[in-house]
C-alpha positions in Angstrom: -16.6 2.5 -11.2 -16.3 0.0 -8.4 -12.6 -0.6 -9.1 -11.9 3.1 -9.6 -13.5 3.9 -6.2 -11.4 1.3 -4.4 -8.1 2.4 -6.0 -9.0 6.1 -5.2 -9.9 5.2 -1.6 -6.5 3.5 -1.0 -4.6 6.3 -2.6 -6.3 8.8 -0.2 -5.5 6.4 2.7 -1.8 6.5 1.9 -1.8 10.3 2.1 -3.7 10.2 5.4 -1.2 7.7 6.8 1.7 9.8 5.7 0.3 13.0 7.3 -0.5 11.1 10.5 3.1 9.8 10.6 4.3 13.4 10.6 2.4 14.4 13.7 4.5 15.7 16.6 7.6 15.1 14.5 10.1 17.9 13.8 11.3 17.2 10.2 15.0 17.8 10.6 17.2 16.4 7.9 18.1 13.4 10.0 14.4 12.7 10.9 13.2 13.2 7.4 15.9 11.0 5.8 16.6 8.3 8.4 13.9 8.6 11.0 16.3 9.7 13.8 17.8 6.2 13.6 15.0 4.9 15.8 13.3 2.2 13.7 12.8 -1.3 15.3 13.1 -4.7 13.5 9.6 -4.6 12.1 9.9 -1.2 10.5 13.3 -1.9 9.1 12.0 -5.1 7.7 9.0 -3.3 6.1 11.1 -0.6 4.7 13.5 -3.1 3.1 10.5 -5.1 1.7 9.0 -1.9 0.5 12.1 -1.2 -1.6 12.5 -4.8 -2.8 8.9 -5.8 -3.6 8.1 -3.2 -6.2 6.2 -3.0 -9.5 8.9 -5.2 -10.9 7.9 -8.0 -8.5 4.2 -7.4 -9.2 4.4 -7.0 -13.0 7.9 -7.7 -14.2 8.3 -11.1 -12.5 5.1 -12.4 -14.0 5.9 -10.8 -17.3 9.4 -12.4 -17.4 7.8 -15.8 -16.6 5.3 -15.2 -19.4 7.9 -14.4 -22.0 11.0 -16.3 -20.9 9.8 -19.0 -18.5 11.5 -20.6 -15.6 14.6 -18.3 -15.7 12.3 -15.8 -13.7 13.3 -17.8 -10.6 16.5 -15.8 -10.6 14.6 -12.9 -8.9 13.6 -15.1 -5.9 17.0 -16.7 -5.6 19.1 -13.4 -5.7 16.8 -11.6 -3.2 17.0 -14.6 -0.7 20.8 -14.8 -1.1 21.1 -11.0 -0.7 19.3 -11.2 2.6 21.8 -13.9 3.8 24.7 -11.6 2.9 23.0 -8.8 5.0 23.7 -10.8 8.2 27.4 -10.1 7.7 27.4 -6.8 5.7 24.8 -4.5 7.2 26.0 -4.5 10.8 29.4 -3.3 9.6 27.8 -0.5 7.6 25.4 0.4 10.4 28.1 0.6 13.1 30.2 3.0 11.1 27.3 5.1 10.0 25.9 5.3 13.5 29.3 6.3 15.0 29.7 9.2 12.5 26.0 10.2 12.3 25.8 9.6 8.5 22.7 10.3 6.5 23.3 9.1 3.0 25.4 6.4 1.2 27.6 9.2 -0.2 28.4 10.3 3.3 29.7 6.8 4.0 32.1 6.8 1.1 33.3 10.3 1.7 34.0 9.6 5.4 35.7 6.2 4.8 38.0 7.6 2.1 38.2 11.1 3.6 37.4 12.5 0.2 34.6 14.9 -0.6 35.2 14.3 -4.3 34.5 10.6 -4.0 31.4 11.4 -2.0 30.2 13.7 -4.9 30.9 11.0 -7.5 29.1 8.3 -5.5 26.1 10.6 -5.2 26.1 11.2 -8.9 26.2 7.5 -9.6 23.4 7.0 -7.1 21.1 9.5 -8.7 21.8 8.3 -12.2 21.1 4.7 -11.2 18.0 5.6 -9.3 16.2 7.4 -12.1 15.7 4.3 -14.2 14.2 2.5 -11.2 11.8 5.4 -10.5 10.8 5.0 -14.2 10.0 1.4 -13.5 7.7 2.4 -10.6 5.9 5.1 -12.5 5.5 3.0 -15.6 4.2 0.1 -13.6 1.9 2.5 -11.7 0.4 3.8 -15.0 -0.1 0.2 -16.3 -1.8 -1.0 -13.1 -4.1 1.9 -12.4 -5.1 2.4 -16.0 -6.0 -1.3 -16.6 -7.6 -2.0 -13.2 -9.7 1.1 -13.5 -11.0 -0.3 -16.8 -9.5 2.7 -18.6 -11.4 5.2 -16.5 -8.0 6.7 -15.6 -5.6 7.0 -18.7 -2.1 5.7 -18.1 -0.4 9.1 -18.4 -3.0 10.7 -16.0 -2.3 7.8 -13.5 1.4 8.4 -13.7 1.0 12.2 -13.0 -1.5 11.7 -10.1 0.7 9.0 -8.6 3.8 11.1 -8.9 2.0 14.0 -7.2 1.0 11.7 -4.3 4.6 10.4 -3.9 5.9 14.0 -3.9 3.3 15.1 -1.3 3.9 12.6 1.4 7.6 12.4 0.7 7.9 16.1 1.3 5.5 16.2 4.3 6.6 13.2 6.4 9.8 11.7 4.9 10.9 8.2 5.8 8.4 7.9 8.6 5.5 8.3 6.2 7.0 5.7 3.9 7.4 3.3 6.8 3.7 3.5 7.7 2.5 3.2 4.1 4.9 0.1 3.8 2.8 -1.6 6.5 -0.3 -1.3 4.4 1.5 -2.1 1.2 3.1 -5.3 2.5 -0.2 -6.7 3.9 -2.0 -5.9 0.7 0.6 -7.3 -1.7 1.1 -10.5 0.4 -2.6 -11.1 0.3 -3.2 -10.4 -3.4 -0.1 -12.3 -4.7 -0.5 -15.4 -2.5 -4.3 -15.5 -3.2 -3.9 -15.2 -7.0 -1.0 -17.6 -7.0 -3.0 -20.3 -5.2 -6.5 -19.6 -6.6 -5.9 -19.1 -10.3 -4.0 -22.3 -11.0 -6.5 -24.4 -9.0 -9.5 -22.6 -10.5 -8.4 -23.0 -14.1 -6.5 -26.3 -14.0 -7.5 -28.1 -10.8 -3.8 -28.5 -9.7 -0.3 -27.1 -10.2 0.6 -30.3 -12.0 -2.1 -29.8 -14.6 -1.0 -26.2 -15.1 2.6 -27.3 -15.9 1.3 -30.1 -18.1 -0.6 -27.6 -20.2 2.4 -25.2 -20.4 4.6 -28.1 -21.4 2.2 -29.0 -24.2 1.9 -25.5 -25.6 5.3 -23.9 -24.8 7.7 -26.5 -23.4 10.6 -24.1 -23.9 9.4 -22.1 -20.9 10.0 -24.9 -18.5 13.7 -25.4 -19.2 16.7 -23.1 -19.5 17.3 -22.3 -23.2 20.5 -23.2 -25.0 21.2 -19.6 -25.8 21.0 -16.3 -24.0 19.1 -17.1 -20.8 21.1 -20.3 -20.1 22.1 -21.8 -16.8 25.3 -19.8 -17.1 23.3 -16.6 -17.4 21.2 -17.6 -14.4 24.1 -18.3 -12.1 26.0 -15.2 -13.1 22.9 -12.9 -12.9 22.1 -14.1 -9.4 25.6 -13.4 -8.3 25.7 -10.1 -10.0 22.4 -8.9 -8.4 23.5 -10.1 -5.0 26.6 -7.9 -5.3 24.4 -4.9 -6.3 21.5 -5.5 -3.9 22.8 -3.4 -1.0 24.6 -0.9 -3.2 21.3 0.9 -4.0 21.4 4.2 -2.2 17.9 3.9 -0.8 18.6 0.4 0.5 22.0 1.4 1.8 20.6 4.4 3.6 17.6 2.5 5.1 20.1 0.6 7.2 20.9 3.9 9.0 17.3 4.0 10.4 17.8 1.0 12.7 18.2 1.2 16.5 21.0 -1.3 16.6 23.0 -3.8 14.5 21.2 -6.8 15.8 18.1 -5.6 13.8 19.8 -6.8 10.6 20.7 -10.2 11.9 17.0 -10.8 12.9 15.9 -9.6 9.5 18.4 -11.8 7.7 16.9 -14.9 9.4 13.2 -14.1 8.5 13.4 -12.2 5.3 14.4 -15.1 2.9 11.1 -16.8 3.9 9.3 -13.7 2.6 10.8 -14.2 -0.9 8.7 -17.3 -1.3 5.9 -14.8 -2.2 7.7 -14.5 -5.6 7.0 -18.2 -6.3 3.3 -17.3 -6.5 4.2 -14.5 -9.0 5.7 -17.2 -11.2 2.6 -19.4 -10.9 0.5 -16.4 -12.0 2.8 -15.9 -15.0 2.5 -19.5 -16.1 -1.3 -19.3 -15.7 -1.3 -16.3 -18.0 0.6 -18.2 -20.7 -2.4 -20.4 -21.1 -5.2 -18.0 -20.3 -3.9 -14.8 -21.8 -2.0 -15.9 -25.0 -0.6 -13.6 -27.6 1.2 -10.9 -25.5 4.3 -9.8 -27.4 7.5 -7.9 -26.3 6.8 -5.3 -23.6 3.2 -6.4 -23.5 4.3 -9.4 -21.3 4.4 -7.0 -18.4 0.6 -6.8 -18.7 0.1 -10.6 -18.1 -0.9 -10.4 -14.4 -3.3 -7.5 -14.8 -4.9 -9.0 -18.0 -5.4 -12.3 -16.2 -6.9 -10.6 -13.1 -9.4 -8.6 -15.2 -10.4 -11.8 -17.0 -10.8 -13.8 -13.8 -12.3 -11.5 -11.2 -15.1 -9.1 -10.7 -14.5 -5.3 -10.6 -14.4 -5.2 -6.8 -11.5 -7.6 -6.5 -9.8 -6.1 -9.5 -9.9 -2.8 -7.6 -8.2 -4.5 -4.6 -5.5 -5.9 -7.0 -5.1 -2.4 -8.5 -4.7 -0.8 -5.1 -2.1 -3.3 -4.1 -0.2 -2.8 -7.3 -0.4 0.9 -6.9 1.2 0.6 -3.5 4.1 -1.4 -4.9 4.9 1.8 -7.0 4.2 4.5 -4.4 6.3 3.1 -1.5 9.5 2.4 -3.3 8.9 5.4 -5.6 8.9 7.8 -2.6 12.0 6.1 -1.1 13.8 6.5 -4.4 12.8 10.1 -4.8 13.8 11.0 -1.2 17.1 9.3 -1.5 18.0 10.9 -4.9 16.9 14.3 -3.5 19.1 13.9 -0.4 22.1 12.8 -2.5 21.6 15.7 -4.9 21.3 18.4 -2.2 23.6 17.3 0.6 26.2 15.4 -1.4 26.3 17.1 -4.8 25.2 20.7 -4.2 26.9 21.0 -0.8 29.3 18.0 -1.3 32.5 20.0 -1.6 31.8 22.5 1.1 33.5 22.2 4.5 30.2 22.8 6.3 26.6 23.2 5.6 23.4 24.4 7.3 21.3 21.3 8.0 18.0 23.2 7.8 18.9 24.6 4.4 19.9 21.1 3.1 16.6 19.7 4.3 14.7 22.4 2.5 16.7 21.9 -0.7 16.2 18.1 -0.5 12.4 18.6 -0.3 12.6 21.0 -3.3 14.4 18.4 -5.4 11.7 15.8 -4.8 9.2 17.3 -7.3 12.0 18.2 -9.7 13.3 14.7 -9.9 9.7 13.3 -10.0 9.0 15.5 -13.0 12.2 14.4 -14.7 11.3 10.7 -14.2 7.8 11.3 -15.7 9.5 12.7 -18.8 11.5 9.5 -19.2 8.4 7.4 -18.8 6.4 9.4 -21.4 9.3 9.1 -23.9 8.7 5.3 -23.9 10.8 2.5 -22.5 11.9 -1.1 -22.5 10.4 -4.0 -20.6 10.7 -3.6 -16.8 13.4 -6.3 -16.4 15.6 -4.6 -19.0 15.4 -1.3 -17.2 16.3 -3.0 -13.9 19.4 -4.6 -15.4 20.7 -1.1 -16.5 20.2 0.2 -13.0 22.0 -2.7 -11.4 24.9 -2.4 -13.8 25.4 1.2 -12.8 25.1 0.8 -9.0 27.2 -2.3 -8.7 30.2 -0.3 -9.7 30.4 0.9 -6.1 31.1 -2.6 -4.8 34.9 -2.7 -5.1 35.4 0.6 -3.2 32.8 -0.4 -0.5 34.2 -3.9 0.2 37.7 -2.6 0.3 36.7 0.1 2.8 35.4 -2.5 5.2 38.7 -4.3 5.4 41.0 -3.7 8.3 43.7 -2.3 6.0 42.1 -0.7 2.9 44.2 -1.6 -0.2 42.3 1.0 -2.3 43.3 4.6 -2.6 40.9 7.5 -3.3 42.3 7.8 -6.8 41.9 4.1 -7.4 38.3 4.1 -6.2 37.3 7.1 -8.4 39.1 5.7 -11.4 37.5 2.3 -11.1 34.0 3.7 -10.6 34.3 6.1 -13.5 35.6 3.3 -15.8 32.9 0.9 -14.9 30.1 3.6 -15.4 31.4 4.6 -18.8 31.6 1.0 -20.0 28.1 0.2 -18.6 26.6 3.2 -20.4 28.3 2.2 -23.7 27.3 -1.5 -23.4 23.7 -0.7 -22.4 23.3 1.9 -25.2 24.1 -0.7 -27.8 22.4 -3.7 -26.0 25.6 -5.7 -26.1 26.3 -9.1 -24.6 29.5 -11.0 -24.2 28.5 -13.1 -27.2 28.2 -10.1 -29.4 31.5 -8.6 -28.2 33.4 -11.8 -28.2 31.7 -14.1 -30.7 34.4 -16.8 -30.5 34.0 -17.4 -26.8 32.5 -20.8 -25.7 28.9 -20.6 -24.8 29.6 -21.3 -21.1 31.5 -18.0 -20.9 29.7 -15.8 -23.5 26.4 -16.3 -21.6 27.8 -14.7 -18.4 25.8 -11.6 -17.5 27.3 -8.6 -19.4 27.3 -6.6 -16.2 30.4 -8.4 -15.1 32.5 -6.9 -17.9 32.4 -3.3 -16.6 32.6 -4.6 -13.0 35.8 -6.6 -13.6 37.3 -3.7 -15.6 36.4 -1.5 -12.6 38.2 -3.8 -10.2 41.3 -4.0 -12.4 41.5 -0.3 -12.9 40.9 0.3 -9.1 43.8 -1.9 -8.0 46.2 -0.8 -10.8 45.6 2.9 -10.0 45.8 2.2 -6.2 49.2 0.5 -6.7 50.6 3.5 -8.5 49.2 6.2 -6.2 50.4 7.1 -2.8 48.6 5.3 0.0 46.5 7.6 2.1 45.4 7.3 5.7 41.8 6.4 5.7 39.4 6.8 8.6 38.0 3.5 9.8 
């Protein structure tokens, strides 16, 4: 009961913080979605961290280490490199969005290409890509709360209660509520992960060296890149692929609109890579679980961190761990639901209209929050793959926006609206087909040398997208874009 009480107390605290954030705030669409563009460096940092350090970082990172070993380092590397890219990319996006008072990612594309249809398509892609990531958060939430409450709260009940909480404070206080809960979440997750990553290896093995000695004796394959599938080629290509897609996520993209000025991103780009070192401790936890929690198979590897915690700590600290894990689902889950709802109402329902009533769009956005939350729950209850596999599908979808975005940031945009739409559509269709049949380059082209066939499959639809984009652009009349 101790763990259950602590988890419940933190859940109630998140709702209190969200309600407090709403005080004296008029929840216009701009305030609800982008906080009236008034967030300072700290809040923008916490929002970004809230979106990045999710249940995948908490469960999926340790689970990947448990099942596949050292290749899990790719998560830490791609996030750090993505932050470096933000130094150059985000000020450009912010400046244009601030000048034109944009609210969503779809607004950016529609304005850049002067095409409402492209805006609608980008919004549809965003919503489709977001749903699998919401599924990750809800699935992770169910695992964390159910296990750390020692089964007092069944997994499905935890998912439903958590979804209701996300819906409540998303609708009530919007991005401001999420920002305040991010403060609590980041302090909690930093404490729990760093403490576990230091304490558990030293407690069980006396040193990190002894930990890796024992892993090498039992499962030496986890300490080297394998010769097939998750090879060095896969590692490098996956890091590059995820860096390309990192800021394509609608919720991450739109969070840049909340900043007061462009210099905010340059400051964050300097300090944020250091924060990714936290993921190193997640990897230490995963390797500790290899020795202390043997026998987890398949999707069960995502349970490694929680099972190790239950085995190692008393109910009080297990409750603290459960509360921290819960927050890694609630914060990004609310951001994702809000972003998807805004895209759906403003850019899909009203996307083709010349004008719209902002108050009506705000009401409709809040209405879509519970609807999309319920839809995500349905997908969770129907089962799912390991968290890392779900994340790969989401990235493969959202990265299709890269060619059109990067082209739009050039002084002379070489891509036409027709080219952008054709490329995105082609990339999405190939991604869905490849994901549905769990294809890799090795299965599609069995005669390719290993150094090529192990490249992340996500590059196949992306390169096809780029090819189609520029071919169609070459054969369509150049339009005058707004810059």
